[in-house]
All heavy atoms as TSV, in Angstrom:
chain	resi	resn	atom	element	x	y	z
A	1	MET	N	N	-23.066	-0.930	20.136
A	1	MET	CA	C	-22.174	-0.738	21.251
A	1	MET	C	C	-22.309	-1.870	22.263
A	1	MET	O	O	-21.337	-2.187	22.931
A	1	MET	CB	C	-22.439	0.608	21.914
A	1	MET	CG	C	-21.990	1.787	21.072
A	1	MET	SD	S	-22.347	3.418	21.778
A	1	MET	CE	C	-21.454	3.386	23.297
A	2	ASN	N	N	-23.491	-2.448	22.362
A	2	ASN	CA	C	-23.677	-3.550	23.307
A	2	ASN	C	C	-22.820	-4.759	22.947
A	2	ASN	O	O	-22.383	-5.488	23.817
A	2	ASN	CB	C	-25.144	-3.971	23.364
A	2	ASN	CG	C	-26.020	-2.928	24.013
A	2	ASN	OD1	O	-25.530	-2.074	24.739
A	2	ASN	ND2	N	-27.303	-2.971	23.739
A	3	MET	N	N	-22.588	-4.957	21.645
A	3	MET	CA	C	-21.857	-6.141	21.211
A	3	MET	C	C	-20.366	-5.858	21.013
A	3	MET	O	O	-19.538	-6.702	21.307
A	3	MET	CB	C	-22.456	-6.668	19.905
A	3	MET	CG	C	-23.922	-6.888	19.986
A	3	MET	SD	S	-24.593	-8.522	19.883
A	3	MET	CE	C	-23.498	-9.563	19.140
A	4	LEU	N	N	-20.032	-4.685	20.490
A	4	LEU	CA	C	-18.643	-4.407	20.144
A	4	LEU	C	C	-17.871	-3.653	21.216
A	4	LEU	O	O	-16.651	-3.717	21.261
A	4	LEU	CB	C	-18.574	-3.624	18.829
A	4	LEU	CG	C	-19.106	-4.342	17.592
A	4	LEU	CD1	C	-19.021	-3.436	16.376
A	4	LEU	CD2	C	-18.349	-5.628	17.347
A	5	GLY	N	N	-18.552	-2.909	22.039
A	5	GLY	CA	C	-17.885	-2.120	23.063
A	5	GLY	C	C	-18.204	-0.652	22.916
A	5	GLY	O	O	-18.782	-0.222	21.926
A	6	ASP	N	N	-17.794	0.129	23.900
A	6	ASP	CA	C	-18.157	1.540	23.893
A	6	ASP	C	C	-16.953	2.470	23.717
A	6	ASP	O	O	-17.063	3.663	23.935
A	6	ASP	CB	C	-18.947	1.906	25.142
A	6	ASP	CG	C	-18.194	1.621	26.432
A	6	ASP	OD1	O	-17.078	1.083	26.361
A	6	ASP	OD2	O	-18.737	1.942	27.497
A	7	THR	N	N	-15.811	1.909	23.337
A	7	THR	CA	C	-14.648	2.739	23.019
A	7	THR	C	C	-14.093	2.291	21.671
A	7	THR	O	O	-14.328	1.148	21.234
A	7	THR	CB	C	-13.528	2.616	24.076
A	7	THR	OG1	O	-12.984	1.296	24.020
A	7	THR	CG2	C	-14.042	2.940	25.478
A	8	LYS	N	N	-13.349	3.175	21.030
A	8	LYS	CA	C	-12.728	2.815	19.755
A	8	LYS	C	C	-11.818	1.604	19.914
A	8	LYS	O	O	-11.765	0.737	19.053
A	8	LYS	CB	C	-11.903	3.983	19.203
A	8	LYS	CG	C	-12.683	5.039	18.508
A	8	LYS	CD	C	-11.689	6.054	17.939
A	8	LYS	CE	C	-12.305	6.956	16.938
A	8	LYS	NZ	N	-11.288	7.881	16.368
A	9	GLN	N	N	-11.096	1.556	21.025
A	9	GLN	CA	C	-10.166	0.457	21.245
A	9	GLN	C	C	-10.894	-0.882	21.383
A	9	GLN	O	O	-10.457	-1.895	20.834
A	9	GLN	CB	C	-9.298	0.738	22.485
A	9	GLN	CG	C	-8.295	1.850	22.281
A	9	GLN	CD	C	-8.893	3.255	22.334
A	9	GLN	OE1	O	-10.025	3.464	22.786
A	9	GLN	NE2	N	-8.134	4.229	21.861
A	10	LEU	N	N	-11.988	-0.900	22.119
A	10	LEU	CA	C	-12.756	-2.139	22.260
A	10	LEU	C	C	-13.368	-2.570	20.937
A	10	LEU	O	O	-13.363	-3.751	20.588
A	10	LEU	CB	C	-13.850	-1.973	23.315
A	10	LEU	CG	C	-13.386	-1.901	24.765
A	10	LEU	CD1	C	-14.566	-1.576	25.690
A	10	LEU	CD2	C	-12.713	-3.196	25.179
A	11	ILE	N	N	-13.894	-1.618	20.189
A	11	ILE	CA	C	-14.487	-1.918	18.885
A	11	ILE	C	C	-13.420	-2.444	17.934
A	11	ILE	O	O	-13.624	-3.445	17.238
A	11	ILE	CB	C	-15.207	-0.685	18.315
A	11	ILE	CG1	C	-16.423	-0.348	19.191
A	11	ILE	CG2	C	-15.622	-0.910	16.864
A	11	ILE	CD1	C	-17.046	1.004	18.908
A	12	ALA	N	N	-12.258	-1.794	17.903
A	12	ALA	CA	C	-11.167	-2.244	17.041
A	12	ALA	C	C	-10.725	-3.658	17.415
A	12	ALA	O	O	-10.452	-4.485	16.544
A	12	ALA	CB	C	-9.993	-1.275	17.117
A	13	GLY	N	N	-10.660	-3.941	18.698
A	13	GLY	CA	C	-10.286	-5.274	19.150
A	13	GLY	C	C	-11.247	-6.338	18.658
A	13	GLY	O	O	-10.842	-7.426	18.234
A	14	GLU	N	N	-12.537	-6.029	18.702
A	14	GLU	CA	C	-13.542	-6.975	18.201
A	14	GLU	C	C	-13.419	-7.140	16.692
A	14	GLU	O	O	-13.473	-8.252	16.171
A	14	GLU	CB	C	-14.953	-6.505	18.564
A	14	GLU	CG	C	-15.271	-6.603	20.035
A	14	GLU	CD	C	-15.294	-8.038	20.539
A	14	GLU	OE1	O	-15.771	-8.935	19.812
A	14	GLU	OE2	O	-14.830	-8.263	21.667
A	15	LYS	N	N	-13.245	-6.043	15.982
A	15	LYS	CA	C	-13.128	-6.109	14.525
A	15	LYS	C	C	-11.849	-6.816	14.100
A	15	LYS	O	O	-11.829	-7.508	13.086
A	15	LYS	CB	C	-13.210	-4.717	13.914
A	15	LYS	CG	C	-14.608	-4.133	14.034
A	15	LYS	CD	C	-14.743	-2.850	13.277
A	15	LYS	CE	C	-16.206	-2.429	13.291
A	15	LYS	NZ	N	-16.570	-1.687	12.106
A	16	ALA	N	N	-10.774	-6.656	14.862
A	16	ALA	CA	C	-9.512	-7.335	14.550
A	16	ALA	C	C	-9.661	-8.849	14.653
A	16	ALA	O	O	-8.851	-9.585	14.090
A	16	ALA	CB	C	-8.405	-6.836	15.466
A	17	GLY	N	N	-10.686	-9.304	15.322
A	17	GLY	CA	C	-10.926	-10.733	15.458
A	17	GLY	C	C	-11.176	-11.440	14.142
A	17	GLY	O	O	-11.058	-12.665	14.068
A	18	ILE	N	N	-11.493	-10.700	13.094
A	18	ILE	CA	C	-11.708	-11.350	11.794
A	18	ILE	C	C	-10.401	-11.606	11.052
A	18	ILE	O	O	-10.400	-12.272	10.034
A	18	ILE	CB	C	-12.670	-10.546	10.892
A	18	ILE	CG1	C	-12.033	-9.224	10.469
A	18	ILE	CG2	C	-14.014	-10.336	11.575
A	18	ILE	CD1	C	-12.768	-8.539	9.333
A	19	ILE	N	N	-9.293	-11.091	11.554
A	19	ILE	CA	C	-8.000	-11.295	10.898
A	19	ILE	C	C	-7.596	-12.755	11.096
A	19	ILE	O	O	-7.522	-13.251	12.212
A	19	ILE	CB	C	-6.937	-10.332	11.456
A	19	ILE	CG1	C	-7.346	-8.883	11.163
A	19	ILE	CG2	C	-5.569	-10.651	10.874
A	19	ILE	CD1	C	-6.443	-7.838	11.790
A	20	LYS	N	N	-7.352	-13.423	9.966
A	20	LYS	CA	C	-7.023	-14.852	9.981
A	20	LYS	C	C	-5.596	-15.079	9.511
A	20	LYS	O	O	-5.028	-14.270	8.770
A	20	LYS	CB	C	-7.991	-15.628	9.071
A	20	LYS	CG	C	-9.452	-15.443	9.439
A	20	LYS	CD	C	-9.747	-15.920	10.846
A	20	LYS	CE	C	-11.204	-15.700	11.201
A	20	LYS	NZ	N	-11.438	-15.429	12.580
A	21	ALA	N	N	-5.030	-16.187	9.897
A	21	ALA	CA	C	-3.647	-16.520	9.582
A	21	ALA	C	C	-3.379	-16.503	8.082
A	21	ALA	O	O	-4.125	-17.111	7.304
A	21	ALA	CB	C	-3.294	-17.887	10.154
A	22	ASP	N	N	-2.336	-15.776	7.706
A	22	ASP	CA	C	-1.813	-15.750	6.343
A	22	ASP	C	C	-2.776	-15.177	5.297
A	22	ASP	O	O	-2.543	-15.344	4.106
A	22	ASP	CB	C	-1.360	-17.145	5.909
A	22	ASP	CG	C	-0.320	-17.718	6.855
A	22	ASP	OD1	O	0.643	-16.983	7.190
A	22	ASP	OD2	O	-0.469	-18.876	7.266
A	23	ILE	N	N	-3.833	-14.540	5.719
A	23	ILE	CA	C	-4.799	-13.941	4.795
A	23	ILE	C	C	-4.607	-12.424	4.805
A	23	ILE	O	O	-4.689	-11.802	5.862
A	23	ILE	CB	C	-6.262	-14.268	5.201
A	23	ILE	CG1	C	-6.473	-15.768	5.327
A	23	ILE	CG2	C	-7.247	-13.630	4.243
A	23	ILE	CD1	C	-6.350	-16.542	4.042
A	24	PRO	N	N	-4.351	-11.814	3.635
A	24	PRO	CA	C	-4.177	-10.353	3.603
A	24	PRO	C	C	-5.427	-9.632	4.107
A	24	PRO	O	O	-6.554	-10.080	3.878
A	24	PRO	CB	C	-3.943	-10.045	2.120
A	24	PRO	CG	C	-3.493	-11.336	1.525
A	24	PRO	CD	C	-4.180	-12.417	2.326
A	25	VAL	N	N	-5.204	-8.524	4.785
A	25	VAL	CA	C	-6.319	-7.748	5.328
A	25	VAL	C	C	-6.111	-6.276	4.984
A	25	VAL	O	O	-4.993	-5.772	4.997
A	25	VAL	CB	C	-6.461	-7.958	6.858
A	25	VAL	CG1	C	-5.243	-7.499	7.604
A	25	VAL	CG2	C	-7.688	-7.264	7.396
A	26	VAL	N	N	-7.207	-5.602	4.642
A	26	VAL	CA	C	-7.178	-4.169	4.369
A	26	VAL	C	C	-8.094	-3.483	5.370
A	26	VAL	O	O	-9.271	-3.818	5.475
A	26	VAL	CB	C	-7.642	-3.850	2.930
A	26	VAL	CG1	C	-7.664	-2.340	2.696
A	26	VAL	CG2	C	-6.750	-4.532	1.914
A	27	ILE	N	N	-7.538	-2.533	6.097
A	27	ILE	CA	C	-8.302	-1.715	7.030
A	27	ILE	C	C	-8.581	-0.407	6.308
A	27	ILE	O	O	-7.685	0.179	5.705
A	27	ILE	CB	C	-7.506	-1.444	8.330
A	27	ILE	CG1	C	-7.052	-2.756	8.979
A	27	ILE	CG2	C	-8.297	-0.581	9.293
A	27	ILE	CD1	C	-8.150	-3.683	9.410
A	28	GLY	N	N	-9.794	0.065	6.361
A	28	GLY	CA	C	-10.179	1.243	5.597
A	28	GLY	C	C	-9.387	2.491	5.914
A	28	GLY	O	O	-8.722	3.060	5.061
A	29	GLU	N	N	-9.439	2.936	7.128
A	29	GLU	CA	C	-8.833	4.210	7.487
A	29	GLU	C	C	-7.814	4.026	8.607
A	29	GLU	O	O	-8.105	3.377	9.609
A	29	GLU	CB	C	-9.915	5.187	7.952
A	29	GLU	CG	C	-9.394	6.548	8.335
A	29	GLU	CD	C	-10.490	7.479	8.844
A	29	GLU	OE1	O	-11.670	7.106	8.815
A	29	GLU	OE2	O	-10.136	8.569	9.280
A	30	TYR	N	N	-6.630	4.604	8.417
A	30	TYR	CA	C	-5.624	4.582	9.470
A	30	TYR	C	C	-6.045	5.550	10.565
A	30	TYR	O	O	-6.274	6.724	10.311
A	30	TYR	CB	C	-4.257	4.992	8.916
A	30	TYR	CG	C	-3.184	5.004	9.976
A	30	TYR	CD1	C	-2.490	3.842	10.276
A	30	TYR	CD2	C	-2.900	6.156	10.690
A	30	TYR	CE1	C	-1.514	3.837	11.265
A	30	TYR	CE2	C	-1.928	6.157	11.679
A	30	TYR	CZ	C	-1.253	4.993	11.959
A	30	TYR	OH	O	-0.296	4.985	12.948
A	31	GLN	N	N	-6.192	5.049	11.775
A	31	GLN	CA	C	-6.513	5.867	12.935
A	31	GLN	C	C	-5.452	5.580	13.985
A	31	GLN	O	O	-5.377	4.460	14.505
A	31	GLN	CB	C	-7.908	5.538	13.467
A	31	GLN	CG	C	-9.009	5.859	12.482
A	31	GLN	CD	C	-10.386	5.540	13.045
A	31	GLN	OE1	O	-10.590	5.485	14.252
A	31	GLN	NE2	N	-11.337	5.334	12.161
A	32	PRO	N	N	-4.601	6.573	14.285
A	32	PRO	CA	C	-3.462	6.348	15.175
A	32	PRO	C	C	-3.826	5.741	16.526
A	32	PRO	O	O	-3.055	4.941	17.079
A	32	PRO	CB	C	-2.867	7.736	15.367
A	32	PRO	CG	C	-3.375	8.558	14.250
A	32	PRO	CD	C	-4.683	7.955	13.831
A	33	ASP	N	N	-4.984	6.072	17.053
A	33	ASP	CA	C	-5.344	5.588	18.385
A	33	ASP	C	C	-5.737	4.116	18.428
A	33	ASP	O	O	-5.814	3.524	19.508
A	33	ASP	CB	C	-6.432	6.457	19.018
A	33	ASP	CG	C	-7.628	6.701	18.122
A	33	ASP	OD1	O	-7.500	6.553	16.892
A	33	ASP	OD2	O	-8.697	7.054	18.649
A	34	VAL	N	N	-5.963	3.487	17.268
A	34	VAL	CA	C	-6.311	2.060	17.256
A	34	VAL	C	C	-5.482	1.241	16.267
A	34	VAL	O	O	-5.627	0.014	16.215
A	34	VAL	CB	C	-7.819	1.839	16.968
A	34	VAL	CG1	C	-8.671	2.399	18.090
A	34	VAL	CG2	C	-8.218	2.415	15.626
A	35	ALA	N	N	-4.623	1.881	15.492
A	35	ALA	CA	C	-3.849	1.171	14.467
A	35	ALA	C	C	-3.050	0.015	15.056
A	35	ALA	O	O	-2.985	-1.068	14.462
A	35	ALA	CB	C	-2.939	2.141	13.730
A	36	ASP	N	N	-2.454	0.223	16.217
A	36	ASP	CA	C	-1.622	-0.824	16.811
A	36	ASP	C	C	-2.402	-2.096	17.134
A	36	ASP	O	O	-1.846	-3.189	17.115
A	36	ASP	CB	C	-0.900	-0.308	18.055
A	36	ASP	CG	C	-1.842	0.120	19.161
A	36	ASP	OD1	O	-2.880	0.733	18.858
A	36	ASP	OD2	O	-1.533	-0.151	20.344
A	37	ILE	N	N	-3.683	-1.972	17.379
A	37	ILE	CA	C	-4.514	-3.151	17.652
A	37	ILE	C	C	-4.555	-4.037	16.413
A	37	ILE	O	O	-4.366	-5.257	16.492
A	37	ILE	CB	C	-5.937	-2.731	18.090
A	37	ILE	CG1	C	-5.852	-2.007	19.442
A	37	ILE	CG2	C	-6.868	-3.936	18.144
A	37	ILE	CD1	C	-7.127	-1.308	19.862
A	38	PHE	N	N	-4.763	-3.410	15.247
A	38	PHE	CA	C	-4.798	-4.171	13.998
A	38	PHE	C	C	-3.409	-4.677	13.618
A	38	PHE	O	O	-3.260	-5.819	13.179
A	38	PHE	CB	C	-5.383	-3.312	12.878
A	38	PHE	CG	C	-6.818	-2.961	13.103
A	38	PHE	CD1	C	-7.187	-1.679	13.459
A	38	PHE	CD2	C	-7.818	-3.914	12.966
A	38	PHE	CE1	C	-8.514	-1.349	13.675
A	38	PHE	CE2	C	-9.146	-3.598	13.173
A	38	PHE	CZ	C	-9.495	-2.311	13.537
A	39	VAL	N	N	-2.391	-3.845	13.795
A	39	VAL	CA	C	-1.016	-4.237	13.472
A	39	VAL	C	C	-0.586	-5.438	14.311
A	39	VAL	O	O	-0.036	-6.413	13.788
A	39	VAL	CB	C	-0.055	-3.042	13.666
A	39	VAL	CG1	C	1.391	-3.489	13.597
A	39	VAL	CG2	C	-0.338	-1.950	12.643
A	40	ASN	N	N	-0.845	-5.399	15.595
A	40	ASN	CA	C	-0.450	-6.501	16.480
A	40	ASN	C	C	-1.174	-7.798	16.137
A	40	ASN	O	O	-0.571	-8.873	16.121
A	40	ASN	CB	C	-0.673	-6.123	17.941
A	40	ASN	CG	C	0.273	-5.039	18.403
A	40	ASN	OD1	O	1.350	-4.842	17.838
A	40	ASN	ND2	N	-0.129	-4.305	19.423
A	41	LYS	N	N	-2.463	-7.711	15.879
A	41	LYS	CA	C	-3.230	-8.918	15.524
A	41	LYS	C	C	-2.736	-9.490	14.201
A	41	LYS	O	O	-2.577	-10.710	14.057
A	41	LYS	CB	C	-4.723	-8.596	15.458
A	41	LYS	CG	C	-5.597	-9.752	15.052
A	41	LYS	CD	C	-5.595	-10.882	16.060
A	41	LYS	CE	C	-6.626	-11.931	15.659
A	41	LYS	NZ	N	-6.629	-13.077	16.531
A	42	ALA	N	N	-2.458	-8.622	13.235
A	42	ALA	CA	C	-1.954	-9.089	11.947
A	42	ALA	C	C	-0.599	-9.776	12.109
A	42	ALA	O	O	-0.336	-10.808	11.483
A	42	ALA	CB	C	-1.869	-7.925	10.962
A	43	LYS	N	N	0.252	-9.226	12.960
A	43	LYS	CA	C	1.555	-9.856	13.220
A	43	LYS	C	C	1.374	-11.226	13.857
A	43	LYS	O	O	2.040	-12.188	13.482
A	43	LYS	CB	C	2.413	-8.971	14.118
A	43	LYS	CG	C	3.036	-7.812	13.392
A	43	LYS	CD	C	3.901	-6.991	14.334
A	43	LYS	CE	C	4.466	-5.780	13.607
A	43	LYS	NZ	N	5.257	-4.923	14.501
A	44	GLU	N	N	0.476	-11.321	14.817
A	44	GLU	CA	C	0.204	-12.610	15.476
A	44	GLU	C	C	-0.232	-13.662	14.467
A	44	GLU	O	O	0.109	-14.830	14.597
A	44	GLU	CB	C	-0.914	-12.459	16.506
A	44	GLU	CG	C	-0.551	-11.739	17.768
A	44	GLU	CD	C	-1.767	-11.542	18.671
A	44	GLU	OE1	O	-2.783	-12.273	18.513
A	44	GLU	OE2	O	-1.707	-10.641	19.524
A	45	GLU	N	N	-0.998	-13.233	13.479
A	45	GLU	CA	C	-1.569	-14.151	12.498
A	45	GLU	C	C	-0.733	-14.262	11.226
A	45	GLU	O	O	-1.116	-14.975	10.296
A	45	GLU	CB	C	-2.996	-13.705	12.129
A	45	GLU	CG	C	-3.964	-13.699	13.285
A	45	GLU	CD	C	-4.270	-15.092	13.821
A	45	GLU	OE1	O	-4.028	-16.101	13.102
A	45	GLU	OE2	O	-4.758	-15.182	14.961
A	46	ASN	N	N	0.401	-13.536	11.179
A	46	ASN	CA	C	1.239	-13.509	9.980
A	46	ASN	C	C	0.415	-13.106	8.753
A	46	ASN	O	O	0.544	-13.667	7.673
A	46	ASN	CB	C	1.925	-14.860	9.752
A	46	ASN	CG	C	3.043	-14.761	8.751
A	46	ASN	OD1	O	3.805	-13.799	8.747
A	46	ASN	ND2	N	3.150	-15.757	7.892
A	47	ALA	N	N	-0.463	-12.147	8.954
A	47	ALA	CA	C	-1.358	-11.669	7.898
A	47	ALA	C	C	-0.846	-10.337	7.361
A	47	ALA	O	O	-0.680	-9.393	8.131
A	47	ALA	CB	C	-2.774	-11.503	8.442
A	48	PRO	N	N	-0.592	-10.255	6.060
A	48	PRO	CA	C	-0.191	-8.973	5.484
A	48	PRO	C	C	-1.281	-7.926	5.712
A	48	PRO	O	O	-2.463	-8.206	5.528
A	48	PRO	CB	C	-0.039	-9.277	3.993
A	48	PRO	CG	C	0.117	-10.767	3.910
A	48	PRO	CD	C	-0.652	-11.324	5.078
A	49	LEU	N	N	-0.880	-6.733	6.139
A	49	LEU	CA	C	-1.841	-5.694	6.515
A	49	LEU	C	C	-1.589	-4.425	5.722
A	49	LEU	O	O	-0.448	-4.005	5.559
A	49	LEU	CB	C	-1.698	-5.395	8.006
A	49	LEU	CG	C	-2.496	-4.230	8.567
A	49	LEU	CD1	C	-3.982	-4.545	8.575
A	49	LEU	CD2	C	-2.025	-3.892	9.967
A	50	SER	N	N	-2.663	-3.816	5.236
A	50	SER	CA	C	-2.602	-2.513	4.571
A	50	SER	C	C	-3.709	-1.636	5.122
A	50	SER	O	O	-4.790	-2.117	5.465
A	50	SER	CB	C	-2.822	-2.654	3.064
A	50	SER	OG	O	-1.807	-3.406	2.469
A	51	PHE	N	N	-3.424	-0.352	5.200
A	51	PHE	CA	C	-4.449	0.629	5.519
A	51	PHE	C	C	-4.790	1.337	4.209
A	51	PHE	O	O	-3.924	1.972	3.604
A	51	PHE	CB	C	-3.946	1.636	6.558
A	51	PHE	CG	C	-3.793	1.053	7.930
A	51	PHE	CD1	C	-2.580	0.544	8.351
A	51	PHE	CD2	C	-4.878	1.002	8.793
A	51	PHE	CE1	C	-2.427	-0.007	9.617
A	51	PHE	CE2	C	-4.739	0.449	10.063
A	51	PHE	CZ	C	-3.514	-0.055	10.472
A	52	ALA	N	N	-6.033	1.223	3.771
A	52	ALA	CA	C	-6.436	1.783	2.486
A	52	ALA	C	C	-6.166	3.278	2.406
A	52	ALA	O	O	-5.743	3.785	1.364
A	52	ALA	CB	C	-7.924	1.499	2.228
A	53	SER	N	N	-6.366	3.988	3.498
A	53	SER	CA	C	-6.175	5.438	3.480
A	53	SER	C	C	-4.722	5.830	3.258
A	53	SER	O	O	-4.442	6.966	2.885
A	53	SER	CB	C	-6.698	6.062	4.770
A	53	SER	OG	O	-5.986	5.564	5.891
A	54	GLU	N	N	-3.795	4.898	3.452
A	54	GLU	CA	C	-2.381	5.168	3.200
A	54	GLU	C	C	-1.928	4.649	1.846
A	54	GLU	O	O	-0.828	4.931	1.398
A	54	GLU	CB	C	-1.526	4.569	4.309
A	54	GLU	CG	C	-1.768	5.243	5.646
A	54	GLU	CD	C	-0.764	4.825	6.692
A	54	GLU	OE1	O	-0.114	3.779	6.551
A	54	GLU	OE2	O	-0.612	5.589	7.657
A	55	GLU	N	N	-2.769	3.885	1.185
A	55	GLU	CA	C	-2.428	3.303	-0.110
A	55	GLU	C	C	-3.094	4.028	-1.279
A	55	GLU	O	O	-2.542	4.091	-2.362
A	55	GLU	CB	C	-2.843	1.824	-0.151
A	55	GLU	CG	C	-2.171	0.964	0.897
A	55	GLU	CD	C	-0.713	0.691	0.587
A	55	GLU	OE1	O	-0.350	0.651	-0.601
A	55	GLU	OE2	O	0.064	0.524	1.540
A	56	TRP	N	N	-4.309	4.509	-1.045
A	56	TRP	CA	C	-5.092	5.100	-2.116
A	56	TRP	C	C	-5.697	6.419	-1.672
A	56	TRP	O	O	-5.976	6.623	-0.496
A	56	TRP	CB	C	-6.231	4.159	-2.532
A	56	TRP	CG	C	-5.736	2.851	-3.033
A	56	TRP	CD1	C	-5.266	2.567	-4.274
A	56	TRP	CD2	C	-5.662	1.617	-2.302
A	56	TRP	NE1	N	-4.898	1.258	-4.356
A	56	TRP	CE2	C	-5.126	0.645	-3.166
A	56	TRP	CE3	C	-5.979	1.248	-1.009
A	56	TRP	CZ2	C	-4.915	-0.672	-2.774
A	56	TRP	CZ3	C	-5.761	-0.059	-0.612
A	56	TRP	CH2	C	-5.241	-1.002	-1.501
A	57	ASP	N	N	-5.941	7.287	-2.637
A	57	ASP	CA	C	-6.690	8.512	-2.382
A	57	ASP	C	C	-8.127	8.269	-2.802
A	57	ASP	O	O	-8.385	7.819	-3.923
A	57	ASP	CB	C	-6.127	9.680	-3.199
A	57	ASP	CG	C	-4.769	10.127	-2.697
A	57	ASP	OD1	O	-4.541	10.076	-1.478
A	57	ASP	OD2	O	-3.942	10.521	-3.535
A	58	ILE	N	N	-9.034	8.539	-1.908
A	58	ILE	CA	C	-10.450	8.368	-2.196
A	58	ILE	C	C	-11.018	9.746	-2.512
A	58	ILE	O	O	-10.932	10.665	-1.704
A	58	ILE	CB	C	-11.209	7.754	-0.993
A	58	ILE	CG1	C	-10.519	6.474	-0.522
A	58	ILE	CG2	C	-12.675	7.529	-1.332
A	58	ILE	CD1	C	-10.457	5.382	-1.543
A	59	LEU	N	N	-11.570	9.869	-3.684
A	59	LEU	CA	C	-12.156	11.130	-4.106
A	59	LEU	C	C	-13.666	11.024	-4.067
A	59	LEU	O	O	-14.239	10.030	-4.503
A	59	LEU	CB	C	-11.702	11.482	-5.526
A	59	LEU	CG	C	-10.190	11.556	-5.741
A	59	LEU	CD1	C	-9.890	11.800	-7.208
A	59	LEU	CD2	C	-9.587	12.645	-4.876
A	60	LYS	N	N	-14.302	12.061	-3.568
A	60	LYS	CA	C	-15.747	12.072	-3.516
A	60	LYS	C	C	-16.286	12.345	-4.922
A	60	LYS	O	O	-15.797	13.222	-5.625
A	60	LYS	CB	C	-16.247	13.139	-2.558
A	60	LYS	CG	C	-17.737	13.188	-2.431
A	60	LYS	CD	C	-18.184	14.260	-1.469
A	60	LYS	CE	C	-19.692	14.277	-1.423
A	60	LYS	NZ	N	-20.198	15.326	-0.566
A	61	SER	N	N	-17.265	11.611	-5.291
A	61	SER	CA	C	-17.925	11.877	-6.561
A	61	SER	C	C	-19.427	11.788	-6.342
A	61	SER	O	O	-19.888	11.118	-5.428
A	61	SER	CB	C	-17.479	10.898	-7.634
A	61	SER	OG	O	-17.915	9.591	-7.315
A	62	GLU	N	N	-20.125	12.464	-7.160
A	62	GLU	CA	C	-21.576	12.426	-7.044
A	62	GLU	C	C	-22.096	11.240	-7.834
A	62	GLU	O	O	-21.604	10.928	-8.916
A	62	GLU	CB	C	-22.174	13.720	-7.581
A	62	GLU	CG	C	-21.794	14.922	-6.706
A	62	GLU	CD	C	-22.448	16.208	-7.163
A	62	GLU	OE1	O	-23.561	16.138	-7.725
A	62	GLU	OE2	O	-21.848	17.240	-6.957
A	63	SER	N	N	-23.086	10.594	-7.276
A	63	SER	CA	C	-23.671	9.463	-7.997
A	63	SER	C	C	-24.569	9.987	-9.106
A	63	SER	O	O	-25.170	11.055	-8.998
A	63	SER	CB	C	-24.455	8.582	-7.044
A	63	SER	OG	O	-25.515	9.302	-6.476
A	64	ARG	N	N	-24.598	9.208	-10.149
A	64	ARG	CA	C	-25.452	9.583	-11.278
A	64	ARG	C	C	-26.775	8.837	-11.175
A	64	ARG	O	O	-26.815	7.660	-10.845
A	64	ARG	CB	C	-24.778	9.217	-12.595
A	64	ARG	CG	C	-23.513	9.987	-12.793
A	64	ARG	CD	C	-22.841	9.726	-14.099
A	64	ARG	NE	N	-23.293	8.561	-14.828
A	64	ARG	CZ	C	-22.677	8.050	-15.872
A	64	ARG	NH1	N	-21.558	8.586	-16.295
A	64	ARG	NH2	N	-23.135	7.002	-16.500
A	65	LYS	N	N	-27.838	9.544	-11.424
A	65	LYS	CA	C	-29.155	8.903	-11.420
A	65	LYS	C	C	-29.522	8.556	-12.848
A	65	LYS	O	O	-29.356	9.360	-13.752
A	65	LYS	CB	C	-30.200	9.842	-10.810
A	65	LYS	CG	C	-29.940	10.117	-9.354
A	65	LYS	CD	C	-30.995	10.995	-8.779
A	65	LYS	CE	C	-30.658	11.277	-7.311
A	65	LYS	NZ	N	-31.638	12.140	-6.686
A	66	PHE	N	N	-29.997	7.343	-13.037
A	66	PHE	CA	C	-30.361	6.886	-14.381
A	66	PHE	C	C	-31.833	6.926	-14.580
A	66	PHE	O	O	-32.642	6.765	-13.800
A	66	PHE	CB	C	-29.841	5.468	-14.614
A	66	PHE	CG	C	-28.359	5.418	-14.610
A	66	PHE	CD1	C	-27.639	5.059	-13.493
A	66	PHE	CD2	C	-27.650	5.753	-15.759
A	66	PHE	CE1	C	-26.266	5.000	-13.496
A	66	PHE	CE2	C	-26.268	5.697	-15.781
A	66	PHE	CZ	C	-25.572	5.320	-14.660
């Protein structure tokens, strides 16, 4: 929290800083309260953006021990 911020919006803003021009980016989970931060940064950088939670269904599975 000392480095990224103490709110979801501040943290999202810091994480959006890794979005680079013309490089596709995948955000793990769509969260309505911060999605626009990622969408706006991606638009600024002309970076194709996807939210994994809207593209794929993640199913929980148990790990196997060998």
